[in-house]
N, C-alpha and C positions, 0 to 999 in steps of 0.2 A: 863602558860600552854594552858589555852584558847585560848587567844591571838595567841598562836602560830600555833593551830591547824586553826584559822582563817585566818591566812596567809596562810599555806599551801593548805586551801580550795582556795581561792583566787588566788594564782600563780597557780594551777590545773587549773582552770576556765580560766584565761587570757590563759594557754597553749593552753586549747582546742580551746577557740575564734579563736589563732592564727594559729592553724594548719585547722580549715575549712575557715578560709579565705583566704590561701594559697592554699587550695586545690581546692578554687572557682576560684581563679586567675590562676592556672595552667589549669583547665578547659577552664576557658574562654580564655585563651590565645593558647592553643592547637584549640580550637574551630577555633578561628581566621586565625588560621595559613593554618589549612587545607581547609578554606572556601574561600582563600583569591588566587585569578587567576589574570592572565596576557594576554595579548593576544593573545599568540601564543600557552595557554590552550584551546582553543576554535578554534573545526574542524567542517568546514561549508561542512552542506551535504546537499544532494537530490536524491528525492524519484521522477521516472517520469513511472513506471511501472501499472500504472492502463489502461488497453487495453479497456475497455466498459464502460458503463453507470456506475454510483455508486449508489447503492441502499441504502446504508446508512453509514454514520462516525460512528465507533467505537473509540471514543475516551479518553483516560482515563490517564492525567496527574496529577501531584501534587502540580509543580511548576512553570509550564511555563503558557502562555497565548495563545491561538487562534485564528488566524487572517485569515476567506477567504474570498476569493474576487474571481470577475469574472476574468479573464484573456482570451488571446488565445488558449492556449494548457496550457494540466496539468502537476501542477509538486505540489511536497512538499519541500519549503527550509525550514532547521532549523540548531540548532547550538549544536552537544557535547559539555558537559568540563564538568569538574573536576566530582564529582560522581552525576551529571545528564544527562543520555542519553535516546535518543530516538530512536524507532525502527517504521520503517512503512514498513507496508505489504500491498498487494490485493488479496484477495483470495473469491470469490464466489459472486462476489458484493459487498463486502464490505474492504471500508479503514480502517483499523487498526493504531492509531496513540498510542503509547504507552510508558510511561515516568519512567524507574527505577530511583531509587535516594537511593544512599548508602547509608546506615545511619550514623553519626557520634558514635566513640566508648561513645562519652557520650550521653545519652541518651537524656537528658535534652535539649539539644542542635537542637533537630530532628525537625528544621521547616523551614518554608521557610528563607533562607539564604540571599536572594536577598539584600536587603538591605545595609549589610555590607559588600558583596563582589563588590556592586557598577556596577553590570551587568548593561548593557543598555537593554531597553524594546526591541530591536532587535534581540539581541543574547538570551533574553528568552521566545524568541514568535514560533512559529510554524507557519509557511505561507504556504496557502493551497491554490493554484490556480486552477481555475474551468473555461472550456469554458462552454456554455451552453447545450452540448451535453452530458456532463457527470456529472451534476449537477440534477442528476434522485433523491435523496432523499436526508435526511440528519436525522441522528439519533447522538446527540455529548452529552457525558457525560464528564462533568470535576468536579473533586475535589475540588482543589483552581485553581485558577485563571480567567483570563477573557478572556469571547467569542466577537469577534467582524467578524459579517459577514456582506459585502455589494455588493452592484450591481450584485446579484443571481437571478437567477429565478427558483426553485426548481419546476420541476416539478410535482411530488409528496411531499407530505407531507414533513413538517418538525419538529421534536422533540428534545427540547434542555432542557436538567439534567443539574442542577449545583447545586453544595455543597454550596462550599463559592467563590463567585465574579462575578463580572458584566455581562451582556450581553447587549451586542450593536447591534441593527441592521441598518444599513441603504439603501436606494433605494433596497429592498428585495420583489420578489414576487413570492407567493406559492399557486398554481392552489388549492390546498386543503385546509389541516388544518395546521395552526401554533401551537402548544403545548410548550408553556413553562414553566419548574418547576422549581423551583429554592427554596431552604431552605433561604439562606442568601445572600442578594445581589443584587443591583439595577436592573432594567431592562430598558432601553432604546429603542425607536423606533422613527425611521425617515423615512417616506416615504413606508410605507407595503400595499402591496394589495395580500389579502390572500380571500377563502373561508369562513374559519371562524379561527379566531384568539382568544383563551385561554390562559388565564395566571394565573399561582398561585403561592402565594410566602408566604413563614413562616413571615421574615422581610427583608425588604428590602422598595425601593421606585418603583414604575411604572410610566414612562413618555412614553408618546405617539403622535407621530405627525404626519399627515400626512397618515391619517392610511384610508384607504377604504375595508370592508369585508361585507360580508352577516350576520354575526354573531360575538359580541364581546361580550367576557367577562371573568374581572379582579378582581383576589380576593385574599387578602393580610391582615394576619392575622393580622400583627403590621407592617402599613407604609403607605404614602399616592399613590392616584391616580392620576393622572394627565393628562388629555389630551387636545389637540390643532388640532384642524379641522379636524373631525373623522365623517363619515359617514358608514352608516352600516342600518339593516332591523330591529334589535333588539342588546342592548346593555346593559349591567350588570355590575356593579361596587359595589363591596362588600368589606368593610374591617372590624375588629372587633375596634381597636386604630387607629385612621388617618384620614386626611381630604380627601376628593373626590372633585376635581376641574377639569372643563372644559369652554372650548370655543368651538365656531362652530360647535357644535354638531348637527349635522342631521341624525335625525333615528324615525323609526315609533312605537318602542318602547322601553323606557327608565327606567331602573331600577338603582337606586341609595339607597345603606343601609349601616349604620355604625356604632356601636354601642356607642364609645363613640368619634365622632369628627366631622368636619362639611360638609355641602353640598353644593358650590356654583358653579353654573355653566349657561352658557348661550347657548342656544339653538337658530339655523337658523331661526325658524318658527315664528310665529306668538305667544303668549299666549291663542286666542282663537280657535287656532286649534287643542288644545290638549285635550284629559279628563288627570285631575288633580287627582292626591291622595296621600295625606302628613298622614305621620303619626311621630308622637315625642311623648316621655315622658315627656324629662325637657331640655325644651330651645325654640328656636322661629322659624319661618317662613314668609316669606313674600310672599305667593302663598297659597291659601285655595282648599280645594277639589273644583271642576267642573267637568261638563259632554258637551262637546262638540260632540259627536258623529259623528267624521271625519274621525275614523280609525286610531289616534294614539295616544300614550297614556304614559304617564309620573309618574313613581308610586315611593315616594322618603321617606325612613323610616331613622331619628335617635333616639336611645334611649338617649342621651343625647350629645344636639350639638346646632346647628343651621344650618338653611337652608335658603339659600339666591338663586333663581333663575331668570333670567330676559332671557328676548326675543329679536329678531332683528326687 
């Protein structure tokens, strides 16, 4: 009798497992079917109705990438497909780009399916082409997706706010302040001229190259900061956990601080030109405190890590 009950219990468990596996397989199959697209499912769209300088770009996308670049004439090119549609409008100096994603009936499958749909990057990207006369300012907010901006001169400041995604700048000029806020993602700048550069990240990597600004302030909670050929009056690098490294740094005032990590950098001037302040709890440093009295200063601080500074 006991054996019979055990067999019945085992059979019931097996039946439940089979039902559960079947439900999962059915759900996956349905999701894959609903997310499978062919060329005819994509509809090319173009928007050209911005007739005056754009004061702000209000971009709300979930699964798309954004590519902003210089062109002789203004236009926005993109594709609508399947459950993802983009609406573009211009009103009161604001260019709005908003994506609407129809959710799958299977709630556990509602994420970015691009890797399953095999959608190429061109069709998943919204391209914004701007002449200099239209690129007045920028306010870009992205939820999930990468933002790329190249060969643009912004007459006013630019604000980039992203939750999850990478931000890439190439050959960009900003008359006032370039402000970047990122929760999770890497920030790459190659060729930037601005009055002020501010970048704040929670998790990610900052890499800057060929940057000229009056003030540069980079802060990352968890991640590395790397710079190459940076010229500014004042430079501030700060991390909680991560490395700070730089090459060919020219600045009157430089401050670098990390709690857990290392600071490794090379300055364009001679060591004798700088007042140097070194602070460390656990670690080592190849430079010591000194006073030069020439108006240039370096302050480096680590809690646990190594400081290595070199000079031209």
